[in-house]
mmCIF file of the N, C-alpha and C atoms, coordinates in Angstrom:
data_MODEL
# 
_entry.id   MODEL 
# 
loop_
_atom_site.group_PDB 
_atom_site.id 
_atom_site.type_symbol 
_atom_site.label_atom_id 
_atom_site.label_alt_id 
_atom_site.label_comp_id 
_atom_site.label_asym_id 
_atom_site.label_entity_id 
_atom_site.label_seq_id 
_atom_site.pdbx_PDB_ins_code 
_atom_site.Cartn_x 
_atom_site.Cartn_y 
_atom_site.Cartn_z 
_atom_site.occupancy 
_atom_site.B_iso_or_equiv 
_atom_site.pdbx_formal_charge 
_atom_site.auth_seq_id 
_atom_site.auth_comp_id 
_atom_site.auth_asym_id 
_atom_site.auth_atom_id 
_atom_site.pdbx_PDB_model_num 
ATOM 1   N N  . MET A 1 1  ? 58.452 37.939 -55.217 1.00 0.00 ? 1  MET A N  1 
ATOM 2   C CA . MET A 1 1  ? 58.373 36.496 -55.084 1.00 0.00 ? 1  MET A CA 1 
ATOM 3   C C  . MET A 1 1  ? 58.853 36.041 -53.700 1.00 0.00 ? 1  MET A C  1 
ATOM 4   N N  . LYS A 1 2  ? 59.909 36.680 -53.184 1.00 0.00 ? 2  LYS A N  1 
ATOM 5   C CA . LYS A 1 2  ? 60.442 36.320 -51.870 1.00 0.00 ? 2  LYS A CA 1 
ATOM 6   C C  . LYS A 1 2  ? 59.403 36.580 -50.778 1.00 0.00 ? 2  LYS A C  1 
ATOM 7   N N  . ARG A 1 3  ? 58.712 37.695 -50.884 1.00 0.00 ? 3  ARG A N  1 
ATOM 8   C CA . ARG A 1 3  ? 57.684 38.037 -49.891 1.00 0.00 ? 3  ARG A CA 1 
ATOM 9   C C  . ARG A 1 3  ? 56.531 37.035 -49.923 1.00 0.00 ? 3  ARG A C  1 
ATOM 10  N N  . TYR A 1 4  ? 56.151 36.625 -51.119 1.00 0.00 ? 4  TYR A N  1 
ATOM 11  C CA . TYR A 1 4  ? 55.081 35.634 -51.283 1.00 0.00 ? 4  TYR A CA 1 
ATOM 12  C C  . TYR A 1 4  ? 55.488 34.299 -50.659 1.00 0.00 ? 4  TYR A C  1 
ATOM 13  N N  . LEU A 1 5  ? 56.701 33.864 -50.932 1.00 0.00 ? 5  LEU A N  1 
ATOM 14  C CA . LEU A 1 5  ? 57.196 32.610 -50.388 1.00 0.00 ? 5  LEU A CA 1 
ATOM 15  C C  . LEU A 1 5  ? 57.262 32.674 -48.863 1.00 0.00 ? 5  LEU A C  1 
ATOM 16  N N  . ASN A 1 6  ? 57.688 33.799 -48.321 1.00 0.00 ? 6  ASN A N  1 
ATOM 17  C CA . ASN A 1 6  ? 57.739 33.974 -46.870 1.00 0.00 ? 6  ASN A CA 1 
ATOM 18  C C  . ASN A 1 6  ? 56.342 33.840 -46.257 1.00 0.00 ? 6  ASN A C  1 
ATOM 19  N N  . ARG A 1 7  ? 55.353 34.439 -46.879 1.00 0.00 ? 7  ARG A N  1 
ATOM 20  C CA . ARG A 1 7  ? 53.981 34.351 -46.366 1.00 0.00 ? 7  ARG A CA 1 
ATOM 21  C C  . ARG A 1 7  ? 53.453 32.925 -46.410 1.00 0.00 ? 7  ARG A C  1 
ATOM 22  N N  . ILE A 1 8  ? 53.791 32.192 -47.456 1.00 0.00 ? 8  ILE A N  1 
ATOM 23  C CA . ILE A 1 8  ? 53.378 30.792 -47.570 1.00 0.00 ? 8  ILE A CA 1 
ATOM 24  C C  . ILE A 1 8  ? 54.014 29.965 -46.456 1.00 0.00 ? 8  ILE A C  1 
ATOM 25  N N  . LEU A 1 9  ? 55.303 30.187 -46.196 1.00 0.00 ? 9  LEU A N  1 
ATOM 26  C CA . LEU A 1 9  ? 55.999 29.443 -45.148 1.00 0.00 ? 9  LEU A CA 1 
ATOM 27  C C  . LEU A 1 9  ? 55.460 29.768 -43.757 1.00 0.00 ? 9  LEU A C  1 
ATOM 28  N N  . VAL A 1 10 ? 55.108 31.018 -43.519 1.00 0.00 ? 10 VAL A N  1 
ATOM 29  C CA . VAL A 1 10 ? 54.511 31.400 -42.237 1.00 0.00 ? 10 VAL A CA 1 
ATOM 30  C C  . VAL A 1 10 ? 53.151 30.724 -42.078 1.00 0.00 ? 10 VAL A C  1 
ATOM 31  N N  . ALA A 1 11 ? 52.364 30.704 -43.134 1.00 0.00 ? 11 ALA A N  1 
ATOM 32  C CA . ALA A 1 11 ? 51.052 30.055 -43.073 1.00 0.00 ? 11 ALA A CA 1 
ATOM 33  C C  . ALA A 1 11 ? 51.188 28.560 -42.793 1.00 0.00 ? 11 ALA A C  1 
ATOM 34  N N  . ILE A 1 12 ? 52.163 27.913 -43.398 1.00 0.00 ? 12 ILE A N  1 
ATOM 35  C CA . ILE A 1 12 ? 52.406 26.490 -43.152 1.00 0.00 ? 12 ILE A CA 1 
ATOM 36  C C  . ILE A 1 12 ? 52.829 26.275 -41.700 1.00 0.00 ? 12 ILE A C  1 
ATOM 37  N N  . SER A 1 13 ? 53.672 27.154 -41.182 1.00 0.00 ? 13 SER A N  1 
ATOM 38  C CA . SER A 1 13 ? 54.124 27.062 -39.799 1.00 0.00 ? 13 SER A CA 1 
ATOM 39  C C  . SER A 1 13 ? 52.955 27.195 -38.833 1.00 0.00 ? 13 SER A C  1 
ATOM 40  N N  . VAL A 1 14 ? 52.063 28.134 -39.087 1.00 0.00 ? 14 VAL A N  1 
ATOM 41  C CA . VAL A 1 14 ? 50.876 28.315 -38.240 1.00 0.00 ? 14 VAL A CA 1 
ATOM 42  C C  . VAL A 1 14 ? 49.981 27.080 -38.335 1.00 0.00 ? 14 VAL A C  1 
ATOM 43  N N  . LEU A 1 15 ? 49.806 26.558 -39.536 1.00 0.00 ? 15 LEU A N  1 
ATOM 44  C CA . LEU A 1 15 ? 48.976 25.364 -39.727 1.00 0.00 ? 15 LEU A CA 1 
ATOM 45  C C  . LEU A 1 15 ? 49.539 24.179 -38.950 1.00 0.00 ? 15 LEU A C  1 
ATOM 46  N N  . ILE A 1 16 ? 50.833 23.938 -39.056 1.00 0.00 ? 16 ILE A N  1 
ATOM 47  C CA . ILE A 1 16 ? 51.468 22.835 -38.323 1.00 0.00 ? 16 ILE A CA 1 
ATOM 48  C C  . ILE A 1 16 ? 51.273 23.018 -36.823 1.00 0.00 ? 16 ILE A C  1 
ATOM 49  N N  . ASN A 1 17 ? 51.474 24.247 -36.360 1.00 0.00 ? 17 ASN A N  1 
ATOM 50  C CA . ASN A 1 17 ? 51.331 24.524 -34.930 1.00 0.00 ? 17 ASN A CA 1 
ATOM 51  C C  . ASN A 1 17 ? 49.905 24.256 -34.447 1.00 0.00 ? 17 ASN A C  1 
ATOM 52  N N  . VAL A 1 18 ? 48.918 24.694 -35.202 1.00 0.00 ? 18 VAL A N  1 
ATOM 53  C CA . VAL A 1 18 ? 47.516 24.493 -34.805 1.00 0.00 ? 18 VAL A CA 1 
ATOM 54  C C  . VAL A 1 18 ? 47.161 23.006 -34.835 1.00 0.00 ? 18 VAL A C  1 
ATOM 55  N N  . ILE A 1 19 ? 47.634 22.291 -35.837 1.00 0.00 ? 19 ILE A N  1 
ATOM 56  C CA . ILE A 1 19 ? 47.377 20.844 -35.908 1.00 0.00 ? 19 ILE A CA 1 
ATOM 57  C C  . ILE A 1 19 ? 47.952 20.138 -34.685 1.00 0.00 ? 19 ILE A C  1 
ATOM 58  N N  . LEU A 1 20 ? 49.106 20.618 -34.201 1.00 0.00 ? 20 LEU A N  1 
ATOM 59  C CA . LEU A 1 20 ? 49.748 20.008 -33.038 1.00 0.00 ? 20 LEU A CA 1 
ATOM 60  C C  . LEU A 1 20 ? 49.194 20.534 -31.711 1.00 0.00 ? 20 LEU A C  1 
ATOM 61  N N  . GLY A 1 21 ? 48.157 21.374 -31.773 1.00 0.00 ? 21 GLY A N  1 
ATOM 62  C CA . GLY A 1 21 ? 47.489 21.830 -30.561 1.00 0.00 ? 21 GLY A CA 1 
ATOM 63  C C  . GLY A 1 21 ? 47.914 23.197 -30.062 1.00 0.00 ? 21 GLY A C  1 
ATOM 64  N N  . GLY A 1 22 ? 48.633 23.956 -30.876 1.00 0.00 ? 22 GLY A N  1 
ATOM 65  C CA . GLY A 1 22 ? 49.081 25.285 -30.472 1.00 0.00 ? 22 GLY A CA 1 
ATOM 66  C C  . GLY A 1 22 ? 47.993 26.334 -30.602 1.00 0.00 ? 22 GLY A C  1 
ATOM 67  N N  . ASP A 1 23 ? 48.311 27.529 -30.139 1.00 0.00 ? 23 ASP A N  1 
ATOM 68  C CA . ASP A 1 23 ? 47.365 28.644 -30.203 1.00 0.00 ? 23 ASP A CA 1 
ATOM 69  C C  . ASP A 1 23 ? 47.146 29.108 -31.636 1.00 0.00 ? 23 ASP A C  1 
ATOM 70  N N  . ASN A 1 24 ? 45.987 29.713 -31.853 1.00 0.00 ? 24 ASN A N  1 
ATOM 71  C CA . ASN A 1 24 ? 45.631 30.251 -33.152 1.00 0.00 ? 24 ASN A CA 1 
ATOM 72  C C  . ASN A 1 24 ? 46.579 31.393 -33.532 1.00 0.00 ? 24 ASN A C  1 
ATOM 73  N N  . ASN A 1 25 ? 47.010 31.439 -34.763 1.00 0.00 ? 25 ASN A N  1 
ATOM 74  C CA . ASN A 1 25 ? 47.891 32.468 -35.322 1.00 0.00 ? 25 ASN A CA 1 
ATOM 75  C C  . ASN A 1 25 ? 49.275 32.508 -34.672 1.00 0.00 ? 25 ASN A C  1 
ATOM 76  N N  . GLN A 1 26 ? 49.688 31.431 -34.043 1.00 0.00 ? 26 GLN A N  1 
ATOM 77  C CA . GLN A 1 26 ? 51.023 31.338 -33.455 1.00 0.00 ? 26 GLN A CA 1 
ATOM 78  C C  . GLN A 1 26 ? 51.861 30.417 -34.342 1.00 0.00 ? 26 GLN A C  1 
ATOM 79  N N  . THR A 1 27 ? 53.061 30.863 -34.697 1.00 0.00 ? 27 THR A N  1 
ATOM 80  C CA . THR A 1 27 ? 53.924 30.010 -35.506 1.00 0.00 ? 27 THR A CA 1 
ATOM 81  C C  . THR A 1 27 ? 54.546 28.925 -34.642 1.00 0.00 ? 27 THR A C  1 
ATOM 82  N N  . PHE A 1 28 ? 55.044 27.903 -35.302 1.00 0.00 ? 28 PHE A N  1 
ATOM 83  C CA . PHE A 1 28 ? 55.708 26.814 -34.597 1.00 0.00 ? 28 PHE A CA 1 
ATOM 84  C C  . PHE A 1 28 ? 56.952 27.330 -33.877 1.00 0.00 ? 28 PHE A C  1 
ATOM 85  N N  . SER A 1 29 ? 57.642 28.298 -34.458 1.00 0.00 ? 29 SER A N  1 
ATOM 86  C CA . SER A 1 29 ? 58.827 28.890 -33.825 1.00 0.00 ? 29 SER A CA 1 
ATOM 87  C C  . SER A 1 29 ? 58.461 29.618 -32.537 1.00 0.00 ? 29 SER A C  1 
ATOM 88  N N  . ALA A 1 30 ? 57.394 30.395 -32.571 1.00 0.00 ? 30 ALA A N  1 
ATOM 89  C CA . ALA A 1 30 ? 56.954 31.122 -31.379 1.00 0.00 ? 30 ALA A CA 1 
ATOM 90  C C  . ALA A 1 30 ? 56.536 30.149 -30.280 1.00 0.00 ? 30 ALA A C  1 
ATOM 91  N N  . ARG A 1 31 ? 55.877 29.084 -30.659 1.00 0.00 ? 31 ARG A N  1 
ATOM 92  C CA . ARG A 1 31 ? 55.460 28.082 -29.684 1.00 0.00 ? 31 ARG A CA 1 
ATOM 93  C C  . ARG A 1 31 ? 56.676 27.425 -29.030 1.00 0.00 ? 31 ARG A C  1 
ATOM 94  N N  . ASN A 1 32 ? 57.689 27.124 -29.837 1.00 0.00 ? 32 ASN A N  1 
ATOM 95  C CA . ASN A 1 32 ? 58.892 26.512 -29.285 1.00 0.00 ? 32 ASN A CA 1 
ATOM 96  C C  . ASN A 1 32 ? 59.602 27.452 -28.329 1.00 0.00 ? 32 ASN A C  1 
ATOM 97  N N  . TYR A 1 33 ? 59.619 28.736 -28.633 1.00 0.00 ? 33 TYR A N  1 
ATOM 98  C CA . TYR A 1 33 ? 60.248 29.675 -27.703 1.00 0.00 ? 33 TYR A CA 1 
ATOM 99  C C  . TYR A 1 33 ? 59.453 29.752 -26.403 1.00 0.00 ? 33 TYR A C  1 
ATOM 100 N N  . ASP A 1 34 ? 58.136 29.680 -26.495 1.00 0.00 ? 34 ASP A N  1 
ATOM 101 C CA . ASP A 1 34 ? 57.304 29.674 -25.292 1.00 0.00 ? 34 ASP A CA 1 
ATOM 102 C C  . ASP A 1 34 ? 57.628 28.448 -24.439 1.00 0.00 ? 34 ASP A C  1 
ATOM 103 N N  . TRP A 1 35 ? 57.794 27.300 -25.078 1.00 0.00 ? 35 TRP A N  1 
ATOM 104 C CA . TRP A 1 35 ? 58.189 26.092 -24.358 1.00 0.00 ? 35 TRP A CA 1 
ATOM 105 C C  . TRP A 1 35 ? 59.564 26.284 -23.712 1.00 0.00 ? 35 TRP A C  1 
ATOM 106 N N  . HIS A 1 36 ? 60.477 26.905 -24.454 1.00 0.00 ? 36 HIS A N  1 
ATOM 107 C CA . HIS A 1 36 ? 61.826 27.169 -23.943 1.00 0.00 ? 36 HIS A CA 1 
ATOM 108 C C  . HIS A 1 36 ? 61.756 28.020 -22.672 1.00 0.00 ? 36 HIS A C  1 
ATOM 109 N N  . LYS A 1 37 ? 60.930 29.064 -22.700 1.00 0.00 ? 37 LYS A N  1 
ATOM 110 C CA . LYS A 1 37 ? 60.763 29.939 -21.535 1.00 0.00 ? 37 LYS A CA 1 
ATOM 111 C C  . LYS A 1 37 ? 60.225 29.183 -20.324 1.00 0.00 ? 37 LYS A C  1 
ATOM 112 N N  . ARG A 1 38 ? 59.356 28.220 -20.571 1.00 0.00 ? 38 ARG A N  1 
ATOM 113 C CA . ARG A 1 38 ? 58.737 27.466 -19.482 1.00 0.00 ? 38 ARG A CA 1 
ATOM 114 C C  . ARG A 1 38 ? 59.539 26.231 -19.077 1.00 0.00 ? 38 ARG A C  1 
ATOM 115 N N  . GLY A 1 39 ? 60.688 26.026 -19.718 1.00 0.00 ? 39 GLY A N  1 
ATOM 116 C CA . GLY A 1 39 ? 61.542 24.898 -19.366 1.00 0.00 ? 39 GLY A CA 1 
ATOM 117 C C  . GLY A 1 39 ? 61.067 23.560 -19.909 1.00 0.00 ? 39 GLY A C  1 
ATOM 118 N N  . LEU A 1 40 ? 60.218 23.586 -20.915 1.00 0.00 ? 40 LEU A N  1 
ATOM 119 C CA . LEU A 1 40 ? 59.718 22.360 -21.538 1.00 0.00 ? 40 LEU A CA 1 
ATOM 120 C C  . LEU A 1 40 ? 60.637 21.954 -22.691 1.00 0.00 ? 40 LEU A C  1 
ATOM 121 N N  . PRO A 1 41 ? 60.600 20.682 -23.095 1.00 0.00 ? 41 PRO A N  1 
ATOM 122 C CA . PRO A 1 41 ? 61.402 20.262 -24.252 1.00 0.00 ? 41 PRO A CA 1 
ATOM 123 C C  . PRO A 1 41 ? 61.005 21.067 -25.489 1.00 0.00 ? 41 PRO A C  1 
ATOM 124 N N  . ASN A 1 42 ? 62.013 21.507 -26.261 1.00 0.00 ? 42 ASN A N  1 
ATOM 125 C CA . ASN A 1 42 ? 61.733 22.356 -27.421 1.00 0.00 ? 42 ASN A CA 1 
ATOM 126 C C  . ASN A 1 42 ? 62.804 22.178 -28.484 1.00 0.00 ? 42 ASN A C  1 
ATOM 127 N N  . ALA A 1 43 ? 62.556 22.740 -29.643 1.00 0.00 ? 43 ALA A N  1 
ATOM 128 C CA . ALA A 1 43 ? 63.491 22.668 -30.765 1.00 0.00 ? 43 ALA A CA 1 
ATOM 129 C C  . ALA A 1 43 ? 64.046 24.049 -31.106 1.00 0.00 ? 43 ALA A C  1 
ATOM 130 N N  . THR A 1 44 ? 64.082 24.934 -30.133 1.00 0.00 ? 44 THR A N  1 
ATOM 131 C CA . THR A 1 44 ? 64.509 26.314 -30.358 1.00 0.00 ? 44 THR A CA 1 
ATOM 132 C C  . THR A 1 44 ? 65.910 26.391 -30.954 1.00 0.00 ? 44 THR A C  1 
ATOM 133 N N  . LYS A 1 45 ? 66.851 25.649 -30.414 1.00 0.00 ? 45 LYS A N  1 
ATOM 134 C CA . LYS A 1 45 ? 68.234 25.706 -30.914 1.00 0.00 ? 45 LYS A CA 1 
ATOM 135 C C  . LYS A 1 45 ? 68.321 25.256 -32.364 1.00 0.00 ? 45 LYS A C  1 
ATOM 136 N N  . ALA A 1 46 ? 67.613 24.202 -32.703 1.00 0.00 ? 46 ALA A N  1 
ATOM 137 C CA . ALA A 1 46 ? 67.641 23.696 -34.076 1.00 0.00 ? 46 ALA A CA 1 
ATOM 138 C C  . ALA A 1 46 ? 66.992 24.690 -35.039 1.00 0.00 ? 46 ALA A C  1 
ATOM 139 N N  . ILE A 1 47 ? 65.861 25.236 -34.651 1.00 0.00 ? 47 ILE A N  1 
ATOM 140 C CA . ILE A 1 47 ? 65.170 26.205 -35.507 1.00 0.00 ? 47 ILE A CA 1 
ATOM 141 C C  . ILE A 1 47 ? 66.034 27.446 -35.699 1.00 0.00 ? 47 ILE A C  1 
ATOM 142 N N  . ASP A 1 48 ? 66.616 27.951 -34.607 1.00 0.00 ? 48 ASP A N  1 
ATOM 143 C CA . ASP A 1 48 ? 67.481 29.136 -34.699 1.00 0.00 ? 48 ASP A CA 1 
ATOM 144 C C  . ASP A 1 48 ? 68.725 28.857 -35.540 1.00 0.00 ? 48 ASP A C  1 
ATOM 145 N N  . PHE A 1 49 ? 69.248 27.642 -35.486 1.00 0.00 ? 49 PHE A N  1 
ATOM 146 C CA . PHE A 1 49 ? 70.417 27.294 -36.294 1.00 0.00 ? 49 PHE A CA 1 
ATOM 147 C C  . PHE A 1 49 ? 70.112 27.430 -37.784 1.00 0.00 ? 49 PHE A C  1 
ATOM 148 N N  . PHE A 1 50 ? 68.941 26.957 -38.192 1.00 0.00 ? 50 PHE A N  1 
ATOM 149 C CA . PHE A 1 50 ? 68.583 26.976 -39.608 1.00 0.00 ? 50 PHE A CA 1 
ATOM 150 C C  . PHE A 1 50 ? 67.999 28.309 -40.076 1.00 0.00 ? 50 PHE A C  1 
ATOM 151 N N  . LEU A 1 51 ? 67.266 29.008 -39.210 1.00 0.00 ? 51 LEU A N  1 
ATOM 152 C CA . LEU A 1 51 ? 66.572 30.223 -39.642 1.00 0.00 ? 51 LEU A CA 1 
ATOM 153 C C  . LEU A 1 51 ? 67.195 31.518 -39.132 1.00 0.00 ? 51 LEU A C  1 
ATOM 154 N N  . GLY A 1 52 ? 68.235 31.433 -38.335 1.00 0.00 ? 52 GLY A N  1 
ATOM 155 C CA . GLY A 1 52 ? 68.920 32.632 -37.869 1.00 0.00 ? 52 GLY A CA 1 
ATOM 156 C C  . GLY A 1 52 ? 68.857 32.796 -36.366 1.00 0.00 ? 52 GLY A C  1 
ATOM 157 N N  . LYS A 1 53 ? 69.885 33.431 -35.846 1.00 0.00 ? 53 LYS A N  1 
ATOM 158 C CA . LYS A 1 53 ? 70.010 33.634 -34.408 1.00 0.00 ? 53 LYS A CA 1 
ATOM 159 C C  . LYS A 1 53 ? 68.785 34.379 -33.866 1.00 0.00 ? 53 LYS A C  1 
ATOM 160 N N  . GLU A 1 54 ? 68.216 33.844 -32.812 1.00 0.00 ? 54 GLU A N  1 
ATOM 161 C CA . GLU A 1 54 ? 67.060 34.408 -32.103 1.00 0.00 ? 54 GLU A CA 1 
ATOM 162 C C  . GLU A 1 54 ? 65.794 34.514 -32.952 1.00 0.00 ? 54 GLU A C  1 
ATOM 163 N N  . HIS A 1 55 ? 65.688 33.673 -33.976 1.00 0.00 ? 55 HIS A N  1 
ATOM 164 C CA . HIS A 1 55 ? 64.484 33.647 -34.815 1.00 0.00 ? 55 HIS A CA 1 
ATOM 165 C C  . HIS A 1 55 ? 63.243 33.341 -33.968 1.00 0.00 ? 55 HIS A C  1 
ATOM 166 N N  . CYS A 1 56 ? 63.348 32.343 -33.105 1.00 0.00 ? 56 CYS A N  1 
ATOM 167 C CA . CYS A 1 56 ? 62.202 31.944 -32.282 1.00 0.00 ? 56 CYS A CA 1 
ATOM 168 C C  . CYS A 1 56 ? 61.784 33.066 -31.336 1.00 0.00 ? 56 CYS A C  1 
ATOM 169 N N  . LEU A 1 57 ? 62.753 33.739 -30.737 1.00 0.00 ? 57 LEU A N  1 
ATOM 170 C CA . LEU A 1 57 ? 62.460 34.867 -29.850 1.00 0.00 ? 57 LEU A CA 1 
ATOM 171 C C  . LEU A 1 57 ? 61.719 35.961 -30.607 1.00 0.00 ? 57 LEU A C  1 
ATOM 172 N N  . GLU A 1 58 ? 62.197 36.301 -31.797 1.00 0.00 ? 58 GLU A N  1 
ATOM 173 C CA . GLU A 1 58 ? 61.542 37.342 -32.597 1.00 0.00 ? 58 GLU A CA 1 
ATOM 174 C C  . GLU A 1 58 ? 60.120 36.949 -32.966 1.00 0.00 ? 58 GLU A C  1 
ATOM 175 N N  . CYS A 1 59 ? 59.913 35.678 -33.304 1.00 0.00 ? 59 CYS A N  1 
ATOM 176 C CA . CYS A 1 59 ? 58.562 35.202 -33.634 1.00 0.00 ? 59 CYS A CA 1 
ATOM 177 C C  . CYS A 1 59 ? 57.650 35.277 -32.421 1.00 0.00 ? 59 CYS A C  1 
ATOM 178 N N  . TRP A 1 60 ? 58.189 34.904 -31.257 1.00 0.00 ? 60 TRP A N  1 
ATOM 179 C CA . TRP A 1 60 ? 57.399 34.941 -30.036 1.00 0.00 ? 60 TRP A CA 1 
ATOM 180 C C  . TRP A 1 60 ? 57.011 36.376 -29.687 1.00 0.00 ? 60 TRP A C  1 
ATOM 181 N N  . ILE A 1 61 ? 57.942 37.307 -29.785 1.00 0.00 ? 61 ILE A N  1 
ATOM 182 C CA . ILE A 1 61 ? 57.650 38.720 -29.501 1.00 0.00 ? 61 ILE A CA 1 
ATOM 183 C C  . ILE A 1 61 ? 56.581 39.239 -30.456 1.00 0.00 ? 61 ILE A C  1 
ATOM 184 N N  . TYR A 1 62 ? 56.736 38.949 -31.742 1.00 0.00 ? 62 TYR A N  1 
ATOM 185 C CA . TYR A 1 62 ? 55.762 39.382 -32.748 1.00 0.00 ? 62 TYR A CA 1 
ATOM 186 C C  . TYR A 1 62 ? 54.377 38.815 -32.437 1.00 0.00 ? 62 TYR A C  1 
ATOM 187 N N  . TRP A 1 63 ? 54.334 37.540 -32.045 1.00 0.00 ? 63 TRP A N  1 
ATOM 188 C CA . TRP A 1 63 ? 53.050 36.916 -31.719 1.00 0.00 ? 63 TRP A CA 1 
ATOM 189 C C  . TRP A 1 63 ? 52.421 37.559 -30.488 1.00 0.00 ? 63 TRP A C  1 
ATOM 190 N N  . LYS A 1 64 ? 53.209 37.842 -29.454 1.00 0.00 ? 64 LYS A N  1 
ATOM 191 C CA . LYS A 1 64 ? 52.688 38.461 -28.237 1.00 0.00 ? 64 LYS A CA 1 
ATOM 192 C C  . LYS A 1 64 ? 52.137 39.859 -28.522 1.00 0.00 ? 64 LYS A C  1 
ATOM 193 N N  . VAL A 1 65 ? 52.826 40.630 -29.356 1.00 0.00 ? 65 VAL A N  1 
ATOM 194 C CA . VAL A 1 65 ? 52.373 41.988 -29.680 1.00 0.00 ? 65 VAL A CA 1 
ATOM 195 C C  . VAL A 1 65 ? 51.088 41.929 -30.498 1.00 0.00 ? 65 VAL A C  1 
ATOM 196 N N  . ARG A 1 66 ? 51.037 41.085 -31.504 1.00 0.00 ? 66 ARG A N  1 
ATOM 197 C CA . ARG A 1 66 ? 49.853 40.982 -32.363 1.00 0.00 ? 66 ARG A CA 1 
ATOM 198 C C  . ARG A 1 66 ? 48.660 40.383 -31.621 1.00 0.00 ? 66 ARG A C  1 
ATOM 199 N N  . LYS A 1 67 ? 48.916 39.520 -30.652 1.00 0.00 ? 67 LYS A N  1 
ATOM 200 C CA . LYS A 1 67 ? 47.847 38.877 -29.902 1.00 0.00 ? 67 LYS A CA 1 
ATOM 201 C C  . LYS A 1 67 ? 46.980 39.899 -29.175 1.00 0.00 ? 67 LYS A C  1 
ATOM 202 N N  . LYS A 1 68 ? 47.558 41.013 -28.794 1.00 0.00 ? 68 LYS A N  1 
ATOM 203 C CA . LYS A 1 68 ? 46.833 42.036 -28.045 1.00 0.00 ? 68 LYS A CA 1 
ATOM 204 C C  . LYS A 1 68 ? 45.930 42.903 -28.924 1.00 0.00 ? 68 LYS A C  1 
ATOM 205 N N  . TRP A 1 69 ? 46.051 42.806 -30.254 1.00 0.00 ? 69 TRP A N  1 
ATOM 206 C CA . TRP A 1 69 ? 45.244 43.641 -31.145 1.00 0.00 ? 69 TRP A CA 1 
ATOM 207 C C  . TRP A 1 69 ? 43.819 43.210 -31.134 1.00 0.00 ? 69 TRP A C  1 
# 
C-alpha cells in the first residue's frame, strides 16, 4: 500500500509540474532544485523540510539520470 501511495504522489507531482509549464516526467521537487541551482526563486527549503533533507536534490538527480534513457 505504501508503494502504491508513493507512486500516486509522484504522478500528482509530475502532473502539477507539467501544468505549471515544467518538463515532461519531471517532479515539482526536481524542478525546484533546478531553479535553486540557477538562482531562481524556489521552494526547495520548504519541500526538503517536509519530505526530508536533500529530497529535491535526489529527485533532480533521478530525473537527470532517467532523462538520458
